[in-house]
N, C-alpha and C positions, 0 to 999 in steps of 0.2 A: 610274513604278514598274512599270506593266503591261508596258512594253517591256523593262525589265530582267528581269522574271520570265519573259517569253516567251523571252528570250535564254538565260537559265540553263536552262530546260527543254529548249531545242533543243540546248545543249551537252551536257547529261546524256544525251539520246537518242543523239547522235552518239558519245559515249564508250561507251555500251552496245553500239551496232552495231559499233564497232571491236573491242570485246572479243570479241563473238560471232564476228567475222571471224577474229580471231587464234586462238580456240579451234578453229574449223573448219580453219584452216591447220595448227595443231599436230596435230590429228587426222590430217590428210593426211600430215604428216611422219612420224607414228608408223607409219602403214601402209607408207609408202615406205621406212622405216628399221627393219626388224624386229630388227636387232642392238642397238638401243638398250636398255640394261638397264631392267628393269621398275621398279627403285627409283630411277630418274632423276627429278630434280625436275619435269621437264615430260613424263615418260613417261606412257603410258596405264596406267590401273590394271590390276592383274593380273586375268586372267579367273578368275572364281570359279564353282564348281559350286554349283547350288542345293542347300541342305541339306534333309534330310527333316524337320528339326525347325523348326517355326514358319515355314517359308518363308524363313529368313535365309540369305544367301550366306556360306559359310565356305570359305576356301582352306586345305586340309590337304595337307602333303607326304606322299607315299606311299613307303615304303621296303620293298623286297623282302627276302628272306632274306639275299642277299649284302650289301645295304645295311646291315642290322642287324649282321651279322657284322663288316663294316668299321668300323661305328661303335663297337662294343664293343672291337674290337682297338685302335683309336686311343685310346680311353679307358684301356685297360689299359696301353698302352705310353707313356703320357704321364709326364713327370717328376713331376707332381703326384701321380699314382697310385703311382709308385714310392716317393716319400717317405712317403706315407700308409701303404703296406704295410710299410715299414721301421719306422715308428712302431708300427704294429699288431703287428709281430713282437716288438718290445721289450715291449709290454704283454702279449702272449700268454705271454711267458717268465716273467712275475711269479709265477704260481701254482707254478712249479717251485721257487721259493725260499721259498714260504710253507708248503708241505706237503712231507713226505719223499717221495722218489722211489724207485721199486722198483729202478732201476738203480744208485743210489748208496747208499741206506739202506733195505734191505728190512726190517730189524728195526724201524726207525722207522715203517714203514707198518703193521707188526703192532701196534705200540704205539698208533699213531693210531687203529686200528680198535677197540682195547680202550677207549681214552679217549673216543671219539666214535662210539658204535654207531649212532646215528641219522643222523649226517651222512656217515659213511663210504660207505654204498651209493650215495648221490647223487653224491659226488665220484668214486667209482670208476667209475660209469656214464659220467660226463663225461670220463673218462680223465685226471683231474687228477694222479693218482699216476704217470702215464706221460706227463707234459706234452710232452716233447721228441720223443716218437714217436707222439703222438696224431694223430687224423685232422685236427682243426682246425688244429693247429700245422703239420702237414705241408702242408696246403692253403695257408696263408699263405706258407710257405717257398717252395713251388713257384710260386705266383703272383708273388711278389717276384722270383724267378729269371727267369721269363718276361718280366716287366715290364722288368727291367733290361736284358736282352738286346735286347728289342724297342725299347728307347729308345736303347741305345748304338749299335747297328749303323747306323741312318740318320744319327745325329748324327756318327758317325765318318766316314761317307762325305761328308757335307756339309762337315765340317771339313777333310778332305783336299782337297776341291775348292777351299775358301777359301784354303788355304795355297798352292795353285798359281795362284791368280788374282792379276792385277796390282792394285796399289792403285788406288782410284778416281781419276778425273780431278779436277783442282782446280776447286772451285766458282767461278763467275763473280764472286760477291759474297762475299768473306770477312768482310765487316763484320757479317754476321748471326751469326757463329759465336762460340764462347767464346774469351776471351783475345785478342780481335783487337787488334792494334796496328800502327801504321804508323811506319816509320823513313825519313825523307828522306835520299837520297844526293845531295848537291850540294856545292858548294865550301865552304859554311859548316859542313858536318857531317863532312867528311873530315879526319882527323887525321894520316894518313900517306899517302904516294903509293902508288897502286895499281900493279899490274903487268900490268893488262889493256890493252884497246884504248884506254881513256881515260887513259893514263898522262900525256899532255901536260897534262891539266887536273887530275891528281891523283885522278880518280874511278876506282874499280874498275868494270870492265865488267859488263854484265848477265850475260854468260855466265860470267864468273869468280864472280860472286855466287851464281848458281844452282849451279855446280859445287861451291863451298865448302859450300853448304847441304846438298847431297847427301852430301858426305863427313862433315859434322858429324852428320847424322841417322843415317848408317850406324854411326858410332862409338857413338851413343847406343842402338843396338839396334833401329833402325827398318828396316823394308823400304821401299825408296824406288823411285820411278819419276818420270822427268822428262817433263813435258808442256809443251813450248815453253819459256817463260821462268818456269816454276814447278816446284816439287817437291811431290809427293804422297807422304806417308810414313805408315806405320801400324805399330803394335806391340801386343803383348798377346795374340797368339794362344796364348801359353803358358797363358793363363788357361783357355781352352776345353780345351786339352790336359790341364791338371791336372784339370779337371772330368771329362773322359772317363776319365782314369787312376783317379780316385777311384771312379767307378761300375764300371769294369772290375775294379778291385781288390775291390770288394764281391762281384762275381760270382765272383772267384777265391776269396774267403773261403767263399762258399756251397758251391762245388765241393769245396774242400779239406775243409770240415767234413763234407760228405756222403761223400767217399771215405774220409776218416779214420775216420768212424763205421762204414763198411762193413768195413774191415780191422782195426779196433781192438777192444778189449774192456775191460770194467770188472769187477772182482771185489772182494768184501769178505771180510775175515777178522778175527775177534776173537782177540786174542793176549794171553795172560796172561804176567806176568813169569816168565822162565825157559823159556817155550815157544818152539818153532822152527816157522817157516812155510816150506814148500817150494813153489816156484812150479809147481804141477801142478793139474790140474782137480779132483782129489779133495780137495785141501787147502783149497779155498775154501768159505766158508759159503754164499756166493751168487755166481753168475757170469753175466754178461750179454755174450755174444759179438756181434760185428758180423755182418752178413749173409755176408761172405766170409771169416770167420775159420776157421782150421784149427788143430787141436790142435798141429801141428808148429810153429806160430808162437810157442809158449811157450818162452822160454829158461830153462833150469834155474838156480836159485840158492836159497840158504837165507837166512832172516832170523830172527834170534833177538832177542827183547826182553829185554835185560839188566836195565834198571831204568827206572821211570817216576816222575817227581817233579813235583809241582805246587807252585807258589809262590803263597801266599795273601797278601792284604792284612791286615796286623796293626796298622798305626798309625792309619789313618783309621777312626774308629768308625762313620762313616756308611756305609762300604763294607767293614766287617769281614767277613772270610771270602771276599771276592770273589777269584776266580782271576786272578792277574796273568800267569802264564806256565806253559806245559806243556813239559816237557823229557823226552824219551825217549832212552835210549841203546840202540842196536841194533848187532848184529854181523852183517855180511853176508859171505857166501861164494859166489863165482861157481863155475860148473862147471869153471873152470880152476884152482880152488884158491886164488884170491886172496881173502884175508880182510881186512876193514876194520871198525873200530869207528867209527860215525858218530852224529851227532845227528839226531833226527827231531823236528821241532817244528811248530807251527801255521804254515801258509804257508811251511814249509821242508821240502819233501819229500826223500826219498832216491831217487836215480836209480840203477837197477841192472837189468841184463838187458833193456834196452829199455823198461822201465816206470818210472813215477813212483809211489812209495808215499807216500800222504798220511795224516796223522793227523786222523781225524774226531772221535772222542769217546773217553771214558775212563770208568772206574768201578772198583768194588771186586768182587773175587772171593773166595768163601769156600772155604777149604780144610778139608774135613770128612772124617771116617771114621765109617762106620755099620756096626754089627754087628747081625746078625739075632737072632731068639729063641734060636738054638742057639749063639750066641757067635762065629759065623763072620763074617769081614769081607765084607759084601755090597756095600759101596760105599766107594771111597777116591779122591777126585778134587777138582779145583778147579772151583767152580761160579760163573759170572759172574752178578752181580745188576745189574738195570737201575736207574739213578738216577731218582728221582721228583721231586726238588726241588733248589733251589740248594744245600742243605746235604747233598745226596747221601743222603737217606733212600732206600734201595734195596730192591727186591723181586726175589725169585728163586724158582725151583722146583727141588726135588731129587726125582728119580724113581729108586726102587730096585726094579727088577723081579726081582732075584735073591734078595730077602729071603724067609725062611721063618719061620713058616708062611704069612704073608700078604705080598703086595707092599706097599711103603710109598710114599706120596706126601706130600711135605712142601712146604708153602708158607712161605717165609721172609721176614723183614723185618730189614734190617740198618741200624743207627744208628751212624754213625762217631763221633759225640759224643752219647751217649745222655743224655737229660734227661727225667725223669718229670714229667708235668703233674699238675694237681690232680685230673683225672679218672682218673688211674692209667695212662693210655696214655703211650707213649713217643714222643719226637720227637728229631730231630737238631738240635743247636744250633750246630754248626760242621761244615764239610765235611771236615776232617782227622780222623784217627783218634786223638782225645784220650781218648775213653772208649767204645771199640767194644762193641757189644752185638748179639747175634743172637737174634731171637725166632722160634720155629718153631711152626706149626700142623701136626699130624701126622694123616695119614689112612691107613687100611688098606683093602685090597680089590683088585679087578682094575683095573689102570691102563689096560687096553685096548691095550697095546703090541703084542700078538700078533695083532691083528685085521688088520694089513696097511695100516691107514689112517695116513698120516703125521701127526705131532703136533708142535706147537711146543714147543721146550725151555723157553720162557719162560711157558707157561701150564699150568695143571693143571685138568682137568675133574673136579670133585668129585662129580658126579652118580653115584650108585651106590657111593660110597666112605663109609666109616665114620670119623668124626672121633673120635680117641682123645685128642687134646690140643689145646686151643684154646677159643674162645669158646662153641662149641656142645657141648663135651664136659665130662665131669665133672672131668677133669684140666685144669689151667691150661696155657697155652702155655709151651713150654720156652724158658728164657732162658739164654743161654750167653755167656761171655766167652772170649777166646782162651786155649786150654789147658785148658778145662774139659770134663768128660765127665758126661753125665746119662743116666739110664735112661729108656726109653720106657715108657708105660703098657701094661698088659695083657701084659707079658712080650714085647713086640714087639722088644726089643733095646736098643741104646744108641747114642748119638751123641756124637762128640768134635769140638769146634771147634778145629782145629789152628792156624789163623791166618788172616790177611787178606793178600791180595795185590792189586796193581793190575793192571788190564788196559787195553788200548787197542783201539779200533776202527780198522782200516786200510782204506783204499781204494786198490786197485792199478789203475792206469790206463795203458793203452797206446794211443797215438794216433800212427800213422806220419806223419800230415799236420800235426803240431804246428808244425814249422818253416815249412811252407808257409803255414799260417794266420797265423803271426807276420809272415812276409815280406809277405803281402798286406795285413795290417793296417797295417804300417809304410808300405807304398806308398800305401794309401788316405789315410793321414794326410798324407803329403807332397803328394799330389794335391789334397786339400782345402785345405791351406794355400796352395798355389800358386793355386788358383782364387779364394781369398779376398783375397789380397794383391797379385796382379799385375793392374794396370789395363790395360784395352784402350782405346786412343785412336788418333785420326788427327790428323796435324799437316800444315799446308800452309805453304810459303814461296813467295811470289810477287813477282816484280819487275814493276812497272807503270811503263812509260816515261811521262814527263810530256808533255803536248801542247805542241808548239811549243818544246821544250827545245833550246837551241842547242849545249850542251856535253854532251849525253847524260845529263842528270839523270833520276833515276827514284826511285820509292818502293818500299821493301821492305815487304810485308804478311805478317803472321804470324797464324795462327788455328789452333784445334784443335776437335775434336769427340770427346766421350766416348761410348764404347759401353758404357753402364752407369753405375754410380755411380763418379765420379772427382773427388773434391774437390780434388785437386792439379793439375787440368788447366791452369788459368790460370797457376799458378806454373811448370808445366813449359814452357808456351808462352813465358812471359817469360824463362825461363832460356835456352831455345834462341835467342830473339832477341838476348839479351845476348851470348851466346857467339859468335853468327854475326857481328854487327856489330863485335865486338871483333876477330874474325879478319880482317874486311875493313878495319879501321882507320877505322871510322865511329863518330861520337859518338851515343850514345843521347839522344833528346830528353827533357827534364825534364818 
């Protein structure tokens, strides 16, 4: 037992000395071979600088200014960042659909301010009411633009080089690849006599087999290259081409939207039945021109609202009174004198004079005549009222600065189908004019219209005014039905409710890049579909002569390699093999 223990101890000591000798030799090798990478399995550990904290050694890479700039540029121009910015841009556009925008619905912004006095200043400071021209939306837009260009340019260069590069050489061992199969070519597998060098034995020659394989793969859309007794083929570069077209088209959309926004304009106009709108700057209620817009870009035309009709749900009690369709009949006249009567509906704009006229909203307008205390007509016009609910309970303001002896300010409430509740107040039970009623609160005093400060036509500042009819006055609010006339308290005059008309809110939009945006959008869709459904793959056909074959027997090998996801690769390789051996007159093995 002692001899065996001594022998084991001696063997352990010799193994330890051998290991130390090997480590010494490896250290010498590392010194003599400085090009060996530091992360190699037998390389020397990286040299570490002593840390100031606790004496521990920590290896930290150091990046200068150029290094950090290069790092951030690579992150910005990566495809992952481009896709993230594209998603972020879509999310950033959501507030533009949740709250009214100044460029499209300035009256809606005014109404939002009145309805949400506490929330409005916060959203206004965040530029939510100008979402698409805000600083944060523009920053995302520009970053996406830079990211896409920085991503497309190097990929296009690489793709161009790949298109000009020969297919790779045939691997030595095809058996490791997908769809591998072997077809023997000998006397037992040939069904028809070949026409190559082996015609005497009925075998197609190797050269003939390779030549036919090249022709077959070319007909199948492959790029082919012959390497000895084998064919290397590849296809699917259209996939990367479609991907690049998709991203380039996105850049085109961004450029077209930017250019179109610079030369285009958007304007709004409220139009009552019977009124005519002329396409000039002074005729718009609000107008938002592009950066490079010029007044000469407006093409003259007239648009008259002849009639507006709303179709309501009348059969389904659960949706009674819900609007089913809006139908406006308009008459357009171009500067050349061409007159047309057209339909203007929801998502059915009228195109005229290089602009598209959209139907945004609608409501009721009150036709009233007001006489002052001396019996003179001080006001006779149609006043639009803004709807407040689904049943079109509407609110409006009438200002009469020419009345004597005092100016008149009137706050009105219109109920299309008036219904008195138990509290005595009125509400509208249906959106159509089944029982129209106009309720007015009347004020006298200085309206402040001569101060030079612009005022909204939809609001009335009652501070400093005296209420002569309404909740805070001795006289009750004045209630009128169409055709009725009532006297105002304190000898202030009289008011006549002449009738009710409908009005529409129009959005006039001019975008010279609209066709370009549509073309780039279609191109991006085609590029995306191409990149999704065109597989990229490589296929090899190889003729392997048998050792010691006396009559030129050989084996045909087929295999493929997918460049990405390609579930049909094995089926494609099998189809190529089947067609090739059929062309050669060779029987497929079972």
